[in-house]
C-alpha positions as CSV (number, residue, x, y, z in Angstrom):
1,X,0.0,0.0,0.0
2,X,2.8,2.4,0.9
3,X,4.7,1.5,-2.2
4,X,1.6,2.3,-4.3
5,X,1.2,5.6,-2.5
6,X,4.8,6.5,-3.1
7,X,4.6,5.5,-6.7
8,X,1.5,7.7,-7.2
9,X,3.2,10.6,-5.5
10,X,6.2,10.3,-7.8
11,X,4.0,10.2,-10.9
12,X,2.1,13.3,-9.8
13,X,5.3,15.1,-8.9
14,X,6.9,14.2,-12.2
15,X,3.8,15.2,-14.2
16,X,3.8,18.6,-12.4
17,X,7.5,19.0,-13.0
18,X,7.2,18.2,-16.7
19,X,4.4,20.6,-17.1
20,X,6.3,23.4,-15.5
21,X,9.8,22.5,-16.7
22,X,10.1,24.9,-19.6
23,X,12.7,27.3,-18.5
24,X,13.6,30.7,-20.1
25,X,16.8,29.2,-21.4
26,X,14.9,26.4,-23.0
27,X,12.4,28.9,-24.5
28,X,15.4,30.8,-25.9
29,X,16.8,27.6,-27.5
30,X,13.4,26.7,-29.0
31,X,13.1,30.2,-30.5
32,X,16.6,30.0,-32.0
33,X,15.9,26.6,-33.5
34,X,12.3,27.0,-34.7
35,X,11.3,30.6,-35.2
36,X,9.8,31.3,-38.7
37,X,10.1,35.1,-38.8
38,X,13.0,35.8,-41.2
39,X,12.5,39.5,-41.8
40,X,13.6,42.1,-39.3
41,X,10.5,43.5,-37.6
42,X,10.8,47.0,-38.8
43,X,10.9,45.7,-42.4
44,X,7.7,43.7,-42.1
45,X,4.8,44.9,-44.2
46,X,1.2,43.6,-44.3
47,X,2.0,41.2,-47.2
48,X,4.8,39.7,-45.1
49,X,2.5,39.1,-42.2
50,X,0.0,37.4,-44.5
51,X,2.8,35.0,-45.6
52,X,3.6,34.3,-42.0
53,X,0.0,33.6,-41.2
54,X,-0.3,31.3,-44.2
55,X,2.4,29.2,-42.6
56,X,0.6,29.2,-39.3
57,X,-2.6,28.1,-41.0
58,X,-0.7,25.4,-42.8
59,X,0.5,24.1,-39.4
60,X,-3.0,23.9,-38.0
61,X,-3.2,27.3,-36.1
62,X,-6.6,28.9,-36.3
63,X,-6.3,32.2,-38.2
64,X,-9.3,34.3,-39.1
65,X,-9.9,37.6,-40.8
66,X,-11.8,39.7,-38.2
67,X,-12.0,43.1,-39.8
68,X,-10.6,45.7,-42.2
69,X,-8.5,48.8,-41.9
70,X,-9.4,52.2,-43.3
71,X,-7.8,51.3,-46.6
72,X,-9.5,47.9,-46.6
73,X,-6.5,45.8,-45.6
74,X,-7.4,42.6,-43.7
75,X,-6.9,42.5,-39.9
76,X,-6.4,39.0,-38.6
77,X,-6.8,37.1,-35.3
78,X,-4.8,34.0,-34.4
79,X,-6.1,31.5,-31.8
80,X,-4.6,28.6,-29.8
81,X,-5.9,26.4,-27.0
82,X,-9.2,25.3,-25.6
83,X,-8.9,26.2,-21.9
84,X,-11.2,28.2,-19.7
85,X,-8.8,31.1,-19.0
86,X,-9.0,33.6,-21.9
87,X,-5.9,35.5,-22.8
88,X,-6.0,38.3,-25.4
89,X,-2.9,40.0,-27.0
90,X,-2.7,42.8,-29.6
91,X,0.2,44.3,-31.3
92,X,1.1,47.1,-33.7
93,X,-1.8,49.4,-33.1
94,X,1.0,51.9,-33.9
95,X,2.3,51.1,-37.3
96,X,5.9,51.8,-36.5
97,X,6.0,49.6,-33.4
98,X,6.5,46.1,-34.8
99,X,8.7,44.0,-32.5
100,X,5.9,42.0,-30.8
101,X,4.2,41.2,-34.1
102,X,7.1,38.9,-35.1
103,X,7.2,37.5,-31.5
104,X,3.5,36.5,-31.7
105,X,4.0,34.8,-35.0
106,X,6.9,32.7,-33.6
107,X,5.0,32.0,-30.4
108,X,1.9,30.5,-32.2
109,X,4.2,28.5,-34.5
110,X,6.1,27.0,-31.6
111,X,3.0,26.2,-29.6
112,X,1.4,24.4,-32.6
113,X,4.6,22.5,-33.6
114,X,5.3,21.4,-30.0
115,X,1.9,20.0,-29.2
116,X,3.3,16.8,-27.9
117,X,5.3,18.6,-25.1
118,X,3.8,18.5,-21.7
119,X,4.2,22.2,-21.1
120,X,2.4,23.0,-24.4
121,X,-0.4,20.5,-23.6
122,X,-0.9,22.3,-20.3
123,X,-1.1,25.7,-22.0
124,X,-3.5,24.2,-24.6
125,X,-5.8,22.7,-22.0
126,X,-5.7,25.6,-19.6
127,X,-5.8,28.7,-21.8
128,X,-7.5,29.9,-24.9
129,X,-5.2,32.5,-26.5
130,X,-6.3,35.0,-29.1
131,X,-4.0,37.6,-30.7
132,X,-4.3,40.4,-33.2
133,X,-0.7,40.6,-34.5
134,X,-1.2,43.8,-36.6
135,X,-4.1,46.0,-35.7
136,X,-2.9,48.9,-37.9
137,X,-1.8,47.4,-41.2
138,X,-2.0,50.8,-43.0
139,X,0.4,52.4,-40.5
140,X,2.6,49.3,-40.7
141,X,3.0,49.6,-44.5
142,X,3.9,53.3,-44.2
143,X,5.9,52.8,-41.0
144,X,4.0,55.5,-39.2
145,X,2.3,55.7,-35.8
146,X,-1.2,56.6,-36.9
147,X,-3.8,55.1,-39.2
148,X,-5.0,56.4,-42.6
149,X,-7.3,58.8,-40.9
150,X,-4.4,60.4,-39.1
151,X,-5.8,59.0,-35.8
152,X,-3.8,57.5,-33.0
153,X,-5.7,54.3,-32.5
154,X,-4.5,54.1,-28.9
155,X,-6.2,57.4,-28.1
156,X,-9.5,56.3,-29.7
157,X,-10.8,53.9,-27.1
158,X,-13.8,56.1,-26.2
159,X,-14.7,58.0,-29.4
160,X,-14.1,54.9,-31.6
161,X,-13.8,57.0,-34.8
162,X,-11.4,54.5,-36.4
163,X,-12.5,51.1,-37.7
164,X,-9.5,49.6,-36.1
165,X,-10.5,50.9,-32.7
166,X,-14.1,49.7,-33.1
167,X,-12.8,46.3,-34.0
168,X,-10.5,46.0,-31.0
169,X,-13.3,47.0,-28.6
170,X,-15.7,44.6,-30.4
171,X,-13.3,41.7,-30.0
172,X,-12.9,42.4,-26.3
173,X,-16.5,42.9,-25.6
174,X,-17.7,39.8,-27.4
175,X,-15.2,37.6,-25.7
176,X,-14.5,39.2,-22.3
177,X,-10.9,37.9,-21.9
178,X,-9.5,37.4,-18.4
179,X,-6.2,39.1,-19.2
180,X,-4.9,41.4,-21.9
181,X,-1.4,42.1,-23.2
182,X,-0.9,45.5,-25.0
183,X,2.3,45.3,-27.0
184,X,4.2,48.4,-28.2
185,X,7.6,49.9,-28.9
186,X,9.0,52.8,-27.0
187,X,11.8,55.4,-27.8
188,X,15.1,53.7,-28.2
189,X,16.8,56.3,-26.0
190,X,14.6,55.6,-23.0
191,X,16.8,54.9,-19.9
192,X,16.0,52.3,-17.2
193,X,16.0,54.6,-14.2
194,X,18.6,57.3,-13.6
195,X,21.3,55.3,-15.4
196,X,23.1,55.2,-18.8
197,X,21.4,51.9,-19.7
198,X,18.7,51.7,-22.3
199,X,15.3,50.3,-21.3
200,X,15.3,47.5,-23.8
201,X,11.9,46.4,-22.5
202,X,9.6,48.1,-20.0
203,X,6.5,46.8,-18.3
204,X,3.4,48.3,-16.7
205,X,0.6,46.6,-14.9
206,X,-2.2,48.9,-16.1
207,X,-4.7,50.4,-13.7
208,X,-8.3,50.9,-14.9
209,X,-8.9,54.3,-13.2
210,X,-7.0,57.4,-12.0
211,X,-7.4,56.3,-8.4
212,X,-5.3,53.2,-9.1
213,X,-7.9,50.8,-7.8
214,X,-6.5,47.3,-7.6
215,X,-8.2,43.9,-7.8
216,X,-7.4,40.2,-8.0
217,X,-6.5,40.4,-11.7
218,X,-4.3,43.4,-11.2
219,X,-2.4,41.7,-8.4
220,X,-2.0,38.6,-10.6
221,X,-0.6,40.7,-13.3
222,X,2.1,42.0,-11.0
223,X,3.1,38.5,-10.3
224,X,3.1,37.6,-14.0
225,X,5.3,40.6,-14.8
226,X,7.7,39.5,-12.1
227,X,7.9,36.1,-13.8
228,X,8.6,37.8,-17.1
229,X,11.3,40.0,-15.6
230,X,13.1,37.1,-14.0
231,X,12.9,35.2,-17.3
232,X,14.6,37.9,-19.5
233,X,16.8,39.8,-16.9
234,X,19.8,37.4,-17.3
235,X,19.9,38.4,-21.0
236,X,19.7,42.1,-20.4
237,X,20.7,42.9,-16.8
238,X,19.8,46.4,-15.8
239,X,18.0,47.1,-19.1
240,X,14.4,46.6,-17.9
241,X,12.3,49.5,-16.9
242,X,8.8,50.4,-15.7
243,X,6.6,52.5,-18.0
244,X,4.9,55.6,-16.6
245,X,1.6,54.7,-15.0
246,X,-0.3,57.9,-15.4
247,X,-3.9,57.1,-16.2
248,X,-4.8,58.0,-19.8
249,X,-8.6,58.0,-20.1
250,X,-8.7,57.6,-23.9
251,X,-6.1,54.8,-24.1
252,X,-7.0,51.2,-24.8
253,X,-4.8,49.5,-22.2
254,X,-6.3,51.7,-19.4
255,X,-9.8,51.0,-20.7
256,X,-9.3,47.3,-21.1
257,X,-8.5,47.2,-17.4
258,X,-11.6,49.4,-16.7
259,X,-13.8,47.2,-18.8
260,X,-12.8,44.0,-16.9
261,X,-9.7,42.8,-18.7
262,X,-6.7,43.6,-16.5
263,X,-3.9,44.4,-18.9
264,X,-0.2,44.2,-19.0
265,X,1.7,46.7,-21.2
266,X,5.0,45.6,-22.8
267,X,7.0,48.4,-24.4
268,X,10.0,47.2,-26.4
269,X,12.8,49.7,-26.8
270,X,16.3,48.9,-28.2
271,X,19.6,47.5,-27.0
272,X,22.7,49.0,-28.6
273,X,24.8,46.5,-30.3
274,X,21.9,43.9,-30.6
275,X,19.8,43.3,-33.7
276,X,16.0,43.8,-33.7
277,X,15.6,40.0,-33.7
278,X,17.2,39.8,-30.3
279,X,14.3,41.7,-28.8
280,X,11.8,39.5,-30.7
281,X,13.4,36.6,-28.8
282,X,13.1,38.5,-25.5
283,X,9.4,39.1,-26.2
284,X,8.9,35.5,-27.1
285,X,10.6,34.4,-23.8
286,X,8.6,36.9,-21.7
287,X,5.2,36.1,-23.2
288,X,5.9,32.4,-23.3
289,X,6.9,32.5,-19.6
290,X,3.7,34.4,-18.7
291,X,1.5,31.8,-20.6
292,X,3.2,28.9,-18.9
293,X,2.9,30.5,-15.5
294,X,-0.8,31.1,-16.0
295,X,-1.3,27.6,-17.3
296,X,0.5,25.7,-14.6
297,X,-0.6,28.0,-11.8
298,X,3.0,28.8,-10.8
299,X,2.3,32.5,-11.0
300,X,0.3,32.2,-7.7
301,X,3.6,31.4,-5.9
302,X,5.6,34.3,-7.4
303,X,6.2,37.4,-5.3
304,X,5.5,40.7,-7.1
305,X,8.8,42.2,-5.9
306,X,10.6,42.1,-9.2
307,X,7.9,44.3,-10.8
308,X,7.6,46.6,-7.8
309,X,11.4,47.1,-7.7
310,X,11.7,48.1,-11.4
311,X,13.3,51.5,-12.0
312,X,10.9,54.0,-13.7
313,X,11.6,54.9,-17.3
314,X,13.6,58.1,-17.7
315,X,13.8,60.3,-20.8
316,X,16.6,62.8,-21.7
317,X,19.6,60.9,-20.3
318,X,20.7,59.2,-23.5
319,X,21.7,60.2,-26.9
320,X,22.9,58.1,-29.9
321,X,26.2,59.8,-30.4
322,X,28.2,62.4,-28.3
323,X,31.4,64.0,-29.5
324,X,33.1,65.3,-26.4
325,X,34.9,68.7,-26.3
326,X,35.0,69.5,-30.0
327,X,36.1,72.9,-31.2
328,X,33.4,74.3,-33.6
329,X,34.5,77.0,-36.1
330,X,31.7,79.5,-36.8
331,X,31.9,81.8,-39.8
332,X,30.5,85.3,-39.2
333,X,29.6,87.6,-42.0
334,X,29.4,91.4,-41.3
335,X,27.0,93.8,-42.9
336,X,29.8,94.8,-45.3
337,X,30.4,91.2,-46.3
338,X,33.6,90.7,-44.4
339,X,34.1,87.2,-42.9
340,X,35.5,86.4,-39.5
341,X,35.9,83.2,-37.6
342,X,34.8,82.5,-34.0
343,X,35.4,79.3,-32.1
344,X,33.1,77.5,-29.7
345,X,34.1,74.5,-27.6
346,X,31.5,72.0,-26.4
347,X,30.0,68.6,-26.7
348,X,27.9,67.6,-29.8
349,X,25.0,65.3,-29.3
350,X,23.3,63.7,-32.3
351,X,20.4,61.1,-32.4
352,X,19.7,58.5,-35.0
353,X,16.2,59.0,-36.5
354,X,13.8,56.1,-36.5
355,X,13.6,54.3,-39.8
356,X,13.0,50.8,-41.1
357,X,16.2,48.8,-40.7
358,X,16.5,48.4,-44.5
359,X,16.9,52.2,-44.9
360,X,19.9,54.3,-43.8
361,X,18.8,56.3,-40.8
362,X,19.9,60.0,-40.8
363,X,21.3,61.5,-37.6
364,X,20.3,64.9,-36.4
365,X,22.1,67.2,-34.0
366,X,19.9,67.6,-30.9
367,X,22.3,69.2,-28.3
368,X,25.4,71.3,-28.4
369,X,27.1,72.4,-25.2
370,X,27.9,70.9,-21.8
371,X,26.4,67.3,-22.0
372,X,28.2,66.0,-18.9
373,X,24.9,64.8,-17.4
374,X,24.0,62.9,-20.6
375,X,25.5,59.6,-21.9
376,X,25.9,58.6,-25.5
377,X,25.4,55.1,-26.7
378,X,28.6,55.8,-28.6
379,X,31.0,58.5,-27.3
380,X,34.1,60.0,-29.0
381,X,36.9,62.2,-27.6
382,X,36.9,65.2,-30.0
383,X,39.1,67.5,-27.9
384,X,41.9,67.5,-30.4
385,X,39.6,68.2,-33.4
386,X,37.7,70.9,-35.1
387,X,34.2,69.8,-36.1
388,X,32.1,71.4,-38.8
389,X,28.8,70.6,-40.6
390,X,29.3,68.7,-43.9
391,X,26.3,70.1,-45.7
392,X,24.6,72.4,-43.2
393,X,26.0,74.5,-40.4
394,X,26.7,72.5,-37.3
395,X,23.7,73.6,-35.2
396,X,20.8,72.0,-33.4
397,X,18.2,70.6,-35.7
398,X,20.6,70.2,-38.7
399,X,21.8,66.9,-40.0
400,X,24.6,65.2,-38.0
401,X,26.9,65.1,-41.1
402,X,30.2,66.2,-39.6
403,X,33.7,66.8,-40.9
404,X,36.6,66.4,-38.4
405,X,39.9,68.2,-38.7
406,X,43.0,67.7,-36.5
407,X,43.6,71.0,-34.6
408,X,47.2,71.2,-35.8
409,X,46.1,71.9,-39.3
410,X,45.7,75.3,-41.0
411,X,42.2,75.5,-42.5
412,X,40.4,78.3,-44.3
413,X,37.0,77.8,-42.7
414,X,35.4,80.3,-45.2
415,X,36.5,78.2,-48.2
416,X,33.6,77.8,-50.7
417,X,33.9,74.0,-50.8
418,X,35.6,73.1,-47.6
419,X,35.6,69.4,-47.9
420,X,37.2,69.5,-51.4
421,X,39.6,72.3,-50.7
422,X,40.7,70.8,-47.3
423,X,40.0,67.1,-47.1
424,X,39.0,66.2,-43.6
425,X,40.7,63.7,-41.4
426,X,37.4,61.9,-40.6
427,X,33.8,62.1,-41.9
428,X,30.8,61.0,-39.8
429,X,27.8,60.3,-42.0
430,X,24.5,58.5,-41.4
431,X,25.6,57.3,-38.0
432,X,28.9,55.8,-39.1
433,X,32.5,56.8,-40.1
434,X,32.8,56.8,-43.9
435,X,36.3,58.1,-43.6
436,X,38.9,58.0,-40.8
437,X,37.3,55.5,-38.5
438,X,39.3,55.4,-35.4
439,X,41.0,58.7,-36.0
440,X,38.6,60.4,-33.5
441,X,39.1,58.1,-30.6
442,X,36.2,56.3,-29.0
443,X,35.8,57.0,-25.3
């Protein structure tokens, strides 16, 4: 009798262990081995999503057209699982915020292809998961935030002037999901707290009112976010932040929570030196961990401390490039046409503009002066160099196309074609050195 009891206990324990055994490292390995997204997220158009979804349909994933955009592009919903707990995710309501779209495609592919695994069986039997991977296909095709009406869909939760917003609310109201995931991208120069580290991913457990009223679903979401943080933190230590939690009455995430679907916001930023695909993998691991934790019930035993201890997002502390201590020649022209030269010494800060990865991204000068309280993702020691604008004067708002000259050279700064008359020692263009790389030393 005792032997039978012990055998049964071992079977139950092993079954529970198998169901919960999928670790973040294993999820990372699965993504590396099996992901089907082969285009960098910012390059994905609506037609590319349709090709991905055809592959999902071919593998047995339920894919349905659920609506149309302003320009009559199809909007799709993907579904997996038959369980009682209803999970709803939506991505790319802003057309230029694409990272999670690719992560969702890979997630549904992996779940369908690994249906024989215990952890997937547990998700399938415990959860029903629905996702709209691209709510704003018009914006996605133009790589802009708004829809074809010029509306920010995420500020249209109450007026419902856009067909995309009406669809999103209809999908929520008709199904009443138990939990929502609102998936976005944030500014690449957002810092994780008062540091010089980018917030590669930021989370927010979204309140449903300005009074920050909590409930069981809200508290569960804190535990889920803590699980996600612990899953991805080893891959990006110090690069996870907490999104601002000011209540926005017209936003969808806030209203989903108000309407009875407690929502988690995930905002993907950037991580200097890592490709966009790395953050697709991080989203895959984070969301996969949340689903597994919901399915096996392990979230109930997770403390919310990791979420509560996240540093708040901070803006204004980071720039793409800073050239420290450059001497800037300034040509002055008097009323009589006489030219004189003045010199100014300061730091030059330039930011890379947001573009699809397939296009060269221009840099724009955003700050000149004492930037000692600001960090650059790349910094250069320009104290031994003159710096002048290549095509425009070197001033705030102009392109960050910069010519660098060693200070021991004699230069006629008023020359009509400076670059041709006096070839520079180094040229910085489109965020890279096209001449003289390494001449201006990196800090």
